[in-house]
C-alpha positions as protocol buffer text, in pm:
chain_id: "A"
residue {
  index: 1
  type: MET
  ca { x: -9827 y: -10868 z: -10283 }
}
residue {
  index: 2
  type: ILE
  ca { x: -9854 y: -10756 z: -10644 }
}
residue {
  index: 3
  type: LEU
  ca { x: -10123 y: -10744 z: -10917 }
}
residue {
  index: 4
  type: SER
  ca { x: -10067 y: -11053 z: -11124 }
}
residue {
  index: 5
  type: GLU
  ca { x: -10363 y: -11032 z: -11376 }
}
residue {
  index: 6
  type: ILE
  ca { x: -10597 y: -10765 z: -11500 }
}
residue {
  index: 7
  type: ASN
  ca { x: -10902 y: -10899 z: -11698 }
}
residue {
  index: 8
  type: ILE
  ca { x: -11205 y: -10726 z: -11852 }
}
residue {
  index: 9
  type: TYR
  ca { x: -11497 y: -10896 z: -12026 }
}
residue {
  index: 10
  type: PRO
  ca { x: -11648 y: -10647 z: -12253 }
}
residue {
  index: 11
  type: ILE
  ca { x: -11950 y: -10834 z: -12338 }
}
residue {
  index: 12
  type: LYS
  ca { x: -12101 y: -10994 z: -12026 }
}
residue {
  index: 13
  type: SER
  ca { x: -12037 y: -11362 z: -12013 }
}
residue {
  index: 14
  type: LEU
  ca { x: -11826 y: -11365 z: -12339 }
}
residue {
  index: 15
  type: LYS
  ca { x: -11441 y: -11446 z: -12320 }
}
residue {
  index: 16
  type: GLY
  ca { x: -11256 y: -11204 z: -12122 }
}
residue {
  index: 17
  type: ILE
  ca { x: -10940 y: -11022 z: -12234 }
}
residue {
  index: 18
  type: SER
  ca { x: -10622 y: -11021 z: -12026 }
}
residue {
  index: 19
  type: LEU
  ca { x: -10456 y: -10670 z: -12008 }
}
residue {
  index: 20
  type: LYS
  ca { x: -10104 y: -10534 z: -11881 }
}
residue {
  index: 21
  type: GLU
  ca { x: -10286 y: -10219 z: -11769 }
}
residue {
  index: 22
  type: ALA
  ca { x: -10631 y: -10083 z: -11756 }
}
residue {
  index: 23
  type: LYS
  ca { x: -10817 y: -9748 z: -11657 }
}
residue {
  index: 24
  type: ILE
  ca { x: -11032 y: -9736 z: -11349 }
}
residue {
  index: 25
  type: GLU
  ca { x: -11370 y: -9607 z: -11380 }
}
residue {
  index: 26
  type: ARG
  ca { x: -11661 y: -9560 z: -11156 }
}
residue {
  index: 27
  type: ARG
  ca { x: -11857 y: -9832 z: -11268 }
}
residue {
  index: 28
  type: GLY
  ca { x: -11551 y: -10064 z: -11331 }
}
residue {
  index: 29
  type: LEU
  ca { x: -11262 y: -10106 z: -11536 }
}
residue {
  index: 30
  type: GLU
  ca { x: -11273 y: -9943 z: -11900 }
}
residue {
  index: 31
  type: PHE
  ca { x: -11464 y: -10136 z: -12134 }
}
residue {
  index: 32
  type: ASP
  ca { x: -11541 y: -10410 z: -11895 }
}
residue {
  index: 33
  type: ARG
  ca { x: -11921 y: -10527 z: -11914 }
}
residue {
  index: 34
  type: ARG
  ca { x: -12040 y: -10251 z: -12093 }
}
residue {
  index: 35
  type: TRP
  ca { x: -12226 y: -10467 z: -12334 }
}
residue {
  index: 36
  type: MET
  ca { x: -12476 y: -10745 z: -12267 }
}
residue {
  index: 37
  type: LEU
  ca { x: -12690 y: -10984 z: -12477 }
}
residue {
  index: 38
  type: ILE
  ca { x: -13053 y: -10977 z: -12401 }
}
residue {
  index: 39
  type: ASP
  ca { x: -13354 y: -11208 z: -12497 }
}
residue {
  index: 40
  type: GLU
  ca { x: -13686 y: -11094 z: -12666 }
}
residue {
  index: 41
  type: ASN
  ca { x: -13810 y: -10971 z: -12322 }
}
residue {
  index: 42
  type: ASN
  ca { x: -13495 y: -10742 z: -12271 }
}
residue {
  index: 43
  type: LYS
  ca { x: -13363 y: -10982 z: -11997 }
}
residue {
  index: 44
  type: PHE
  ca { x: -12992 y: -11030 z: -11971 }
}
residue {
  index: 45
  type: LEU
  ca { x: -12832 y: -11362 z: -12099 }
}
residue {
  index: 46
  type: THR
  ca { x: -12529 y: -11533 z: -11966 }
}
residue {
  index: 47
  type: GLN
  ca { x: -12346 y: -11883 z: -11990 }
}
residue {
  index: 48
  type: ARG
  ca { x: -12616 y: -12002 z: -11752 }
}
residue {
  index: 49
  type: GLU
  ca { x: -12845 y: -12011 z: -12042 }
}
residue {
  index: 50
  type: PHE
  ca { x: -12595 y: -12051 z: -12334 }
}
residue {
  index: 51
  type: PRO
  ca { x: -12261 y: -12200 z: -12214 }
}
residue {
  index: 52
  type: LYS
  ca { x: -12127 y: -12140 z: -12571 }
}
residue {
  index: 53
  type: MET
  ca { x: -12111 y: -11767 z: -12486 }
}
residue {
  index: 54
  type: ALA
  ca { x: -11776 y: -11852 z: -12324 }
}
residue {
  index: 55
  type: THR
  ca { x: -11618 y: -11920 z: -12661 }
}
residue {
  index: 56
  type: ILE
  ca { x: -11692 y: -11604 z: -12831 }
}
residue {
  index: 57
  type: GLU
  ca { x: -11396 y: -11403 z: -12838 }
}
residue {
  index: 58
  type: THR
  ca { x: -11368 y: -11005 z: -12783 }
}
residue {
  index: 59
  type: GLU
  ca { x: -11086 y: -10783 z: -12877 }
}
residue {
  index: 60
  type: ILE
  ca { x: -11044 y: -10393 z: -12841 }
}
residue {
  index: 61
  type: LYS
  ca { x: -10987 y: -10236 z: -13179 }
}
residue {
  index: 62
  type: GLU
  ca { x: -10963 y: -9856 z: -13265 }
}
residue {
  index: 63
  type: ASN
  ca { x: -11277 y: -9866 z: -13443 }
}
residue {
  index: 64
  type: GLY
  ca { x: -11500 y: -10054 z: -13180 }
}
residue {
  index: 65
  type: LEU
  ca { x: -11505 y: -10391 z: -13018 }
}
residue {
  index: 66
  type: GLN
  ca { x: -11437 y: -10712 z: -13243 }
}
residue {
  index: 67
  type: VAL
  ca { x: -11617 y: -11033 z: -13169 }
}
residue {
  index: 68
  type: SER
  ca { x: -11516 y: -11351 z: -13333 }
}
residue {
  index: 69
  type: ASN
  ca { x: -11664 y: -11696 z: -13349 }
}
residue {
  index: 70
  type: GLY
  ca { x: -11378 y: -11890 z: -13516 }
}
residue {
  index: 71
  type: ALA
  ca { x: -11312 y: -11712 z: -13888 }
}
residue {
  index: 72
  type: GLU
  ca { x: -11644 y: -11513 z: -13833 }
}
residue {
  index: 73
  type: LYS
  ca { x: -11557 y: -11159 z: -13715 }
}
residue {
  index: 74
  type: LEU
  ca { x: -11777 y: -10854 z: -13642 }
}
residue {
  index: 75
  type: ILE
  ca { x: -11691 y: -10494 z: -13537 }
}
residue {
  index: 76
  type: VAL
  ca { x: -11930 y: -10352 z: -13273 }
}
residue {
  index: 77
  type: PRO
  ca { x: -11924 y: -9986 z: -13254 }
}
residue {
  index: 78
  type: PHE
  ca { x: -11830 y: -9814 z: -12922 }
}
residue {
  index: 79
  type: GLU
  ca { x: -12121 y: -9580 z: -12947 }
}
residue {
  index: 80
  type: ILE
  ca { x: -12486 y: -9587 z: -13090 }
}
residue {
  index: 81
  type: GLU
  ca { x: -12595 y: -9262 z: -13240 }
}
residue {
  index: 82
  type: GLU
  ca { x: -12938 y: -9342 z: -13309 }
}
residue {
  index: 83
  type: ASN
  ca { x: -13195 y: -9290 z: -13018 }
}
residue {
  index: 84
  type: SER
  ca { x: -13254 y: -9643 z: -12957 }
}
residue {
  index: 85
  type: THR
  ca { x: -13274 y: -9660 z: -12575 }
}
residue {
  index: 86
  type: GLU
  ca { x: -13476 y: -9915 z: -12406 }
}
residue {
  index: 87
  type: LYS
  ca { x: -13513 y: -10049 z: -12049 }
}
residue {
  index: 88
  type: VAL
  ca { x: -13318 y: -10390 z: -12001 }
}
residue {
  index: 89
  type: LYS
  ca { x: -13333 y: -10626 z: -11720 }
}
residue {
  index: 90
  type: ILE
  ca { x: -13022 y: -10756 z: -11518 }
}
residue {
  index: 91
  type: TRP
  ca { x: -13138 y: -10942 z: -11219 }
}
residue {
  index: 92
  type: GLN
  ca { x: -13351 y: -10709 z: -11017 }
}
residue {
  index: 93
  type: ASN
  ca { x: -13244 y: -10406 z: -11195 }
}
residue {
  index: 94
  type: LYS
  ca { x: -13390 y: -10229 z: -11485 }
}
residue {
  index: 95
  type: CYS
  ca { x: -13173 y: -9976 z: -11666 }
}
residue {
  index: 96
  type: ALA
  ca { x: -13149 y: -9779 z: -11970 }
}
residue {
  index: 97
  type: ALA
  ca { x: -12947 y: -9930 z: -12265 }
}
residue {
  index: 98
  type: LYS
  ca { x: -12892 y: -9867 z: -12646 }
}
residue {
  index: 99
  type: ILE
  ca { x: -12980 y: -10167 z: -12876 }
}
residue {
  index: 100
  type: ASN
  ca { x: -12739 y: -10237 z: -13153 }
}
residue {
  index: 101
  type: GLU
  ca { x: -12869 y: -10249 z: -13519 }
}
residue {
  index: 102
  type: LYS
  ca { x: -13012 y: -10565 z: -13690 }
}
residue {
  index: 103
  type: PRO
  ca { x: -12699 y: -10712 z: -13843 }
}
residue {
  index: 104
  type: ILE
  ca { x: -12512 y: -10736 z: -13527 }
}
residue {
  index: 105
  type: ASN
  ca { x: -12799 y: -10870 z: -13341 }
}
residue {
  index: 106
  type: GLU
  ca { x: -12854 y: -11144 z: -13609 }
}
residue {
  index: 107
  type: TRP
  ca { x: -12487 y: -11233 z: -13589 }
}
residue {
  index: 108
  type: PHE
  ca { x: -12520 y: -11310 z: -13228 }
}
residue {
  index: 109
  type: SER
  ca { x: -12868 y: -11502 z: -13292 }
}
residue {
  index: 110
  type: GLU
  ca { x: -12728 y: -11732 z: -13562 }
}
residue {
  index: 111
  type: ILE
  ca { x: -12426 y: -11852 z: -13327 }
}
residue {
  index: 112
  type: LEU
  ca { x: -12654 y: -11896 z: -13019 }
}
residue {
  index: 113
  type: GLY
  ca { x: -12953 y: -12029 z: -13196 }
}
residue {
  index: 114
  type: ALA
  ca { x: -13213 y: -11780 z: -13046 }
}
residue {
  index: 115
  type: ASN
  ca { x: -13357 y: -11427 z: -13089 }
}
residue {
  index: 116
  type: ILE
  ca { x: -13069 y: -11227 z: -12913 }
}
residue {
  index: 117
  type: ARG
  ca { x: -13002 y: -10856 z: -12929 }
}
residue {
  index: 118
  type: LEU
  ca { x: -12665 y: -10685 z: -12795 }
}
residue {
  index: 119
  type: ALA
  ca { x: -12746 y: -10390 z: -12561 }
}
residue {
  index: 120
  type: LEU
  ca { x: -12490 y: -10110 z: -12472 }
}
residue {
  index: 121
  type: MET
  ca { x: -12474 y: -9927 z: -12155 }
}
residue {
  index: 122
  type: PRO
  ca { x: -12444 y: -9561 z: -12227 }
}
residue {
  index: 123
  type: GLU
  ca { x: -12234 y: -9319 z: -12016 }
}
residue {
  index: 124
  type: GLU
  ca { x: -12557 y: -9149 z: -11875 }
}
residue {
  index: 125
  type: THR
  ca { x: -12688 y: -9460 z: -11750 }
}
residue {
  index: 126
  type: GLN
  ca { x: -12613 y: -9508 z: -11364 }
}
residue {
  index: 127
  type: ARG
  ca { x: -12697 y: -9853 z: -11243 }
}
residue {
  index: 128
  type: LYS
  ca { x: -12652 y: -9818 z: -10859 }
}
residue {
  index: 129
  type: VAL
  ca { x: -12492 y: -10075 z: -10658 }
}
residue {
  index: 130
  type: ASN
  ca { x: -12682 y: -10220 z: -10355 }
}
residue {
  index: 131
  type: TYR
  ca { x: -12694 y: -9911 z: -10109 }
}
residue {
  index: 132
  type: PHE
  ca { x: -12602 y: -10141 z: -9809 }
}
residue {
  index: 133
  type: TYR
  ca { x: -12261 y: -10205 z: -9958 }
}
residue {
  index: 134
  type: ALA
  ca { x: -12211 y: -9870 z: -10120 }
}
residue {
  index: 135
  type: VAL
  ca { x: -11904 y: -9655 z: -10020 }
}
residue {
  index: 136
  type: GLN
  ca { x: -12064 y: -9342 z: -10190 }
}
residue {
  index: 137
  type: LYS
  ca { x: -12437 y: -9274 z: -10238 }
}
residue {
  index: 138
  type: ASP
  ca { x: -12370 y: -9253 z: -10626 }
}
residue {
  index: 139
  type: ASP
  ca { x: -12165 y: -9576 z: -10651 }
}
residue {
  index: 140
  type: HIS
  ca { x: -12280 y: -9750 z: -10975 }
}
residue {
  index: 141
  type: VAL
  ca { x: -12194 y: -10046 z: -11176 }
}
residue {
  index: 142
  type: SER
  ca { x: -12181 y: -10188 z: -11547 }
}
residue {
  index: 143
  type: PHE
  ca { x: -12347 y: -10489 z: -11659 }
}
residue {
  index: 144
  type: ALA
  ca { x: -12165 y: -10698 z: -11399 }
}
residue {
  index: 145
  type: ASP
  ca { x: -12376 y: -10902 z: -11171 }
}
residue {
  index: 146
  type: ALA
  ca { x: -12352 y: -10660 z: -10864 }
}
residue {
  index: 147
  type: TYR
  ca { x: -12032 y: -10476 z: -10828 }
}
residue {
  index: 148
  type: PRO
  ca { x: -11763 y: -10293 z: -11022 }
}
residue {
  index: 149
  type: PHE
  ca { x: -11458 y: -10517 z: -10951 }
}
residue {
  index: 150
  type: LEU
  ca { x: -11383 y: -10873 z: -10860 }
}
residue {
  index: 151
  type: LEU
  ca { x: -11071 y: -10973 z: -10680 }
}
residue {
  index: 152
  type: ILE
  ca { x: -10912 y: -11321 z: -10605 }
}
residue {
  index: 153
  type: GLY
  ca { x: -10580 y: -11436 z: -10470 }
}
residue {
  index: 154
  type: GLU
  ca { x: -10370 y: -11680 z: -10659 }
}
residue {
  index: 155
  type: SER
  ca { x: -10313 y: -11874 z: -10328 }
}
residue {
  index: 156
  type: SER
  ca { x: -10678 y: -11898 z: -10271 }
}
residue {
  index: 157
  type: LEU
  ca { x: -10720 y: -12074 z: -10607 }
}
residue {
  index: 158
  type: GLU
  ca { x: -10398 y: -12302 z: -10499 }
}
residue {
  index: 159
  type: ASP
  ca { x: -10566 y: -12382 z: -10199 }
}
residue {
  index: 160
  type: LEU
  ca { x: -10891 y: -12505 z: -10395 }
}
residue {
  index: 161
  type: ASN
  ca { x: -10707 y: -12686 z: -10641 }
}
residue {
  index: 162
  type: SER
  ca { x: -10531 y: -12873 z: -10378 }
}
residue {
  index: 163
  type: ARG
  ca { x: -10880 y: -13014 z: -10284 }
}
residue {
  index: 164
  type: LEU
  ca { x: -10985 y: -13102 z: -10629 }
}
residue {
  index: 165
  type: GLU
  ca { x: -10886 y: -13410 z: -10859 }
}
residue {
  index: 166
  type: LYS
  ca { x: -10861 y: -13192 z: -11160 }
}
residue {
  index: 167
  type: PRO
  ca { x: -10693 y: -12846 z: -11103 }
}
residue {
  index: 168
  type: LEU
  ca { x: -10874 y: -12549 z: -11245 }
}
residue {
  index: 169
  type: PRO
  ca { x: -10749 y: -12226 z: -11409 }
}
residue {
  index: 170
  type: MET
  ca { x: -10838 y: -11860 z: -11280 }
}
residue {
  index: 171
  type: ASN
  ca { x: -11053 y: -11802 z: -11572 }
}
residue {
  index: 172
  type: ARG
  ca { x: -11318 y: -12031 z: -11439 }
}
residue {
  index: 173
  type: PHE
  ca { x: -11396 y: -11767 z: -11186 }
}
residue {
  index: 174
  type: ARG
  ca { x: -11373 y: -11481 z: -11421 }
}
residue {
  index: 175
  type: PRO
  ca { x: -11192 y: -11206 z: -11181 }
}
residue {
  index: 176
  type: ASN
  ca { x: -11089 y: -10854 z: -11295 }
}
residue {
  index: 177
  type: LEU
  ca { x: -10783 y: -10847 z: -11063 }
}
residue {
  index: 178
  type: VAL
  ca { x: -10556 y: -11132 z: -10934 }
}
residue {
  index: 179
  type: VAL
  ca { x: -10324 y: -11096 z: -10633 }
}
residue {
  index: 180
  type: SER
  ca { x: -9988 y: -11276 z: -10613 }
}
residue {
  index: 181
  type: GLY
  ca { x: -9788 y: -11307 z: -10286 }
}
residue {
  index: 182
  type: ALA
  ca { x: -10080 y: -11311 z: -10036 }
}
residue {
  index: 183
  type: GLU
  ca { x: -10182 y: -11600 z: -9814 }
}
residue {
  index: 184
  type: SER
  ca { x: -10476 y: -11819 z: -9926 }
}
residue {
  index: 185
  type: PHE
  ca { x: -10796 y: -11626 z: -9847 }
}
residue {
  index: 186
  type: ALA
  ca { x: -10617 y: -11336 z: -9714 }
}
residue {
  index: 187
  type: GLU
  ca { x: -10864 y: -11133 z: -9906 }
}
residue {
  index: 188
  type: ASP
  ca { x: -11130 y: -11235 z: -9677 }
}
residue {
  index: 189
  type: GLY
  ca { x: -10994 y: -11023 z: -9411 }
}
residue {
  index: 190
  type: TRP
  ca { x: -10933 y: -10706 z: -9609 }
}
residue {
  index: 191
  type: LYS
  ca { x: -11131 y: -10403 z: -9586 }
}
residue {
  index: 192
  type: LYS
  ca { x: -10955 y: -10124 z: -9781 }
}
residue {
  index: 193
  type: ILE
  ca { x: -10647 y: -10184 z: -10012 }
}
residue {
  index: 194
  type: LYS
  ca { x: -10421 y: -9986 z: -10221 }
}
residue {
  index: 195
  type: ILE
  ca { x: -10311 y: -10112 z: -10572 }
}
residue {
  index: 196
  type: GLY
  ca { x: -10051 y: -9880 z: -10732 }
}
residue {
  index: 197
  type: ALA
  ca { x: -10197 y: -9523 z: -10686 }
}
residue {
  index: 198
  type: ALA
  ca { x: -10565 y: -9651 z: -10652 }
}
residue {
  index: 199
  type: ILE
  ca { x: -10772 y: -9714 z: -10332 }
}
residue {
  index: 200
  type: PHE
  ca { x: -11022 y: -10003 z: -10320 }
}
residue {
  index: 201
  type: HIS
  ca { x: -11313 y: -10094 z: -10078 }
}
residue {
  index: 202
  type: ILE
  ca { x: -11341 y: -10463 z: -10037 }
}
residue {
  index: 203
  type: VAL
  ca { x: -11724 y: -10453 z: -9961 }
}
residue {
  index: 204
  type: LYS
  ca { x: -11860 y: -10806 z: -10024 }
}
residue {
  index: 205
  type: PRO
  ca { x: -11751 y: -11177 z: -10062 }
}
residue {
  index: 206
  type: CYS
  ca { x: -11853 y: -11300 z: -10414 }
}
residue {
  index: 207
  type: ALA
  ca { x: -12129 y: -11579 z: -10414 }
}
residue {
  index: 208
  type: ARG
  ca { x: -12049 y: -11828 z: -10686 }
}
residue {
  index: 209
  type: CYS
  ca { x: -12300 y: -11993 z: -10923 }
}
residue {
  index: 210
  type: VAL
  ca { x: -12314 y: -12281 z: -11184 }
}
residue {
  index: 211
  type: MET
  ca { x: -12120 y: -12081 z: -11427 }
}
residue {
  index: 212
  type: THR
  ca { x: -11815 y: -12194 z: -11231 }
}
residue {
  index: 213
  type: THR
  ca { x: -11872 y: -12524 z: -11354 }
}
residue {
  index: 214
  type: ILE
  ca { x: -11849 y: -12431 z: -11724 }
}
residue {
  index: 215
  type: GLU
  ca { x: -11509 y: -12484 z: -11885 }
}
residue {
  index: 216
  type: GLN
  ca { x: -11420 y: -12149 z: -12053 }
}
residue {
  index: 217
  type: ASN
  ca { x: -11223 y: -12264 z: -12345 }
}
residue {
  index: 218
  type: THR
  ca { x: -11487 y: -12510 z: -12467 }
}
residue {
  index: 219
  type: GLY
  ca { x: -11815 y: -12368 z: -12348 }
}
residue {
  index: 220
  type: GLU
  ca { x: -11895 y: -12704 z: -12195 }
}
residue {
  index: 221
  type: LYS
  ca { x: -12049 y: -12796 z: -11843 }
}
residue {
  index: 222
  type: GLN
  ca { x: -11810 y: -12988 z: -11645 }
}
residue {
  index: 223
  type: GLY
  ca { x: -12035 y: -13163 z: -11366 }
}
residue {
  index: 224
  type: VAL
  ca { x: -12042 y: -13020 z: -11012 }
}
residue {
  index: 225
  type: GLU
  ca { x: -11710 y: -12909 z: -10964 }
}
residue {
  index: 226
  type: PRO
  ca { x: -11578 y: -12680 z: -10820 }
}
residue {
  index: 227
  type: LEU
  ca { x: -11900 y: -12613 z: -10635 }
}
residue {
  index: 228
  type: LYS
  ca { x: -11913 y: -12931 z: -10473 }
}
residue {
  index: 229
  type: THR
  ca { x: -11581 y: -12900 z: -10312 }
}
residue {
  index: 230
  type: LEU
  ca { x: -11609 y: -12540 z: -10228 }
}
residue {
  index: 231
  type: ALA
  ca { x: -11925 y: -12600 z: -10053 }
}
residue {
  index: 232
  type: THR
  ca { x: -11708 y: -12823 z: -9795 }
}
residue {
  index: 233
  type: PHE
  ca { x: -11518 y: -12537 z: -9675 }
}
residue {
  index: 234
  type: ARG
  ca { x: -11654 y: -12193 z: -9830 }
}
residue {
  index: 235
  type: ILE
  ca { x: -11997 y: -12155 z: -9673 }
}
residue {
  index: 236
  type: PRO
  ca { x: -12004 y: -11925 z: -9358 }
}
residue {
  index: 237
  type: LYS
  ca { x: -12104 y: -12087 z: -9052 }
}
residue {
  index: 238
  type: ARG
  ca { x: -12356 y: -11820 z: -8974 }
}
residue {
  index: 239
  type: SER
  ca { x: -12485 y: -11801 z: -9332 }
}
residue {
  index: 240
  type: LEU
  ca { x: -12860 y: -11832 z: -9354 }
}
residue {
  index: 241
  type: LYS
  ca { x: -12877 y: -11850 z: -9731 }
}
residue {
  index: 242
  type: LYS
  ca { x: -12584 y: -12094 z: -9748 }
}
residue {
  index: 243
  type: LYS
  ca { x: -12389 y: -11918 z: -10025 }
}
residue {
  index: 244
  type: ILE
  ca { x: -12053 y: -12050 z: -10146 }
}
residue {
  index: 245
  type: LEU
  ca { x: -11809 y: -11740 z: -10122 }
}
residue {
  index: 246
  type: PHE
  ca { x: -11488 y: -11714 z: -10326 }
}
residue {
  index: 247
  type: GLY
  ca { x: -11344 y: -11388 z: -10419 }
}
residue {
  index: 248
  type: GLN
  ca { x: -11428 y: -11045 z: -10320 }
}
residue {
  index: 249
  type: ASN
  ca { x: -11622 y: -10749 z: -10464 }
}
residue {
  index: 250
  type: LEU
  ca { x: -11463 y: -10417 z: -10478 }
}
residue {
  index: 251
  type: ILE
  ca { x: -11567 y: -10052 z: -10520 }
}
residue {
  index: 252
  type: ALA
  ca { x: -11293 y: -9789 z: -10636 }
}
residue {
  index: 253
  type: GLU
  ca { x: -11253 y: -9484 z: -10432 }
}
residue {
  index: 254
  type: ASN
  ca { x: -11051 y: -9290 z: -10701 }
}
residue {
  index: 255
  type: ALA
  ca { x: -11161 y: -9350 z: -11074 }
}
residue {
  index: 256
  type: GLY
  ca { x: -10907 y: -9229 z: -11332 }
}
residue {
  index: 257
  type: GLU
  ca { x: -10615 y: -9400 z: -11217 }
}
residue {
  index: 258
  type: ILE
  ca { x: -10412 y: -9672 z: -11426 }
}
residue {
  index: 259
  type: LEU
  ca { x: -10370 y: -10017 z: -11297 }
}
residue {
  index: 260
  type: ARG
  ca { x: -10070 y: -10201 z: -11426 }
}
residue {
  index: 261
  type: VAL
  ca { x: -9951 y: -10573 z: -11386 }
}
residue {
  index: 262
  type: GLY
  ca { x: -9693 y: -10560 z: -11121 }
}
residue {
  index: 263
  type: ASP
  ca { x: -9830 y: -10279 z: -10918 }
}
residue {
  index: 264
  type: LYS
  ca { x: -9757 y: -10334 z: -10551 }
}
residue {
  index: 265
  type: ILE
  ca { x: -10060 y: -10396 z: -10314 }
}
residue {
  index: 266
  type: GLU
  ca { x: -10088 y: -10263 z: -9970 }
}
residue {
  index: 267
  type: VAL
  ca { x: -10369 y: -10351 z: -9706 }
}
residue {
  index: 268
  type: LEU
  ca { x: -10479 y: -10011 z: -9554 }
}
residue {
  index: 269
  type: GLU
  ca { x: -10750 y: -10162 z: -9341 }
}
residue {
  index: 270
  type: THR
  ca { x: -10855 y: -10500 z: -9218 }
}
residue {
  index: 271
  type: LYS
  ca { x: -11182 y: -10667 z: -9083 }
}
residue {
  index: 272
  type: ARG
  ca { x: -11278 y: -10982 z: -8923 }
}
residue {
  index: 273
  type: ALA
  ca { x: -11301 y: -11254 z: -9176 }
}
residue {
  index: 274
  type: PRO
  ca { x: -11609 y: -11510 z: -9174 }
}
residue {
  index: 275
  type: THR
  ca { x: -11582 y: -11819 z: -9008 }
}
residue {
  index: 276
  type: PHE
  ca { x: -11610 y: -12111 z: -9229 }
}
């Protein structure tokens, strides 16, 4: 088994970036979901509200994060020097973030047609993961929904696609890490793995939402798939909330390591997979 893809999504819900290598940090891959768009109430925004967000491209430059909407381009600085810290809300969490300057906020507002601002998570902010799934007491996460890393196996997507009329690309599920060479849904039974020199704990399956129905290249909703099909074989029998599971959430044990496409993957510990 090898690592076949590495993806980051610098601004939550915007188009991702495919990388050949990436640095592991405690809250996720370097630059992954360090920024987030918020509304006038400081609440996070995603493709659920604005599907068009999927079409805004991001690129890491030496002088900042470049965002582009066709011919329109803008540089977002990596740091915000002024004391512009405010509390922002993401799901049930509230955490400190720095707000970008007016011209940057106006750029996003014009594209999406709403009053929008761009928030940056500074290094000193530690948004804790759910304590029930934490490996260490101080495990924390970026502006990702809940956990630092999301992993999916190529064969798992192939299994799903074999049940769909129209196959879907991996980007519909927005993983950070993609595994090649494993059996379909083998990741359901992993507890601890090694990728290159890095150790990861598989802490929780990923529950999927309506964002998986949005075509990532056009930002358009595509009906009820893949959720309709996933619901026929990816809801655990003992699940009370009937959540549809696809992919696994991970927490890194040793930050600072570099992941590279092609890294060997080794399963260190296993667990009993759910019955679907």
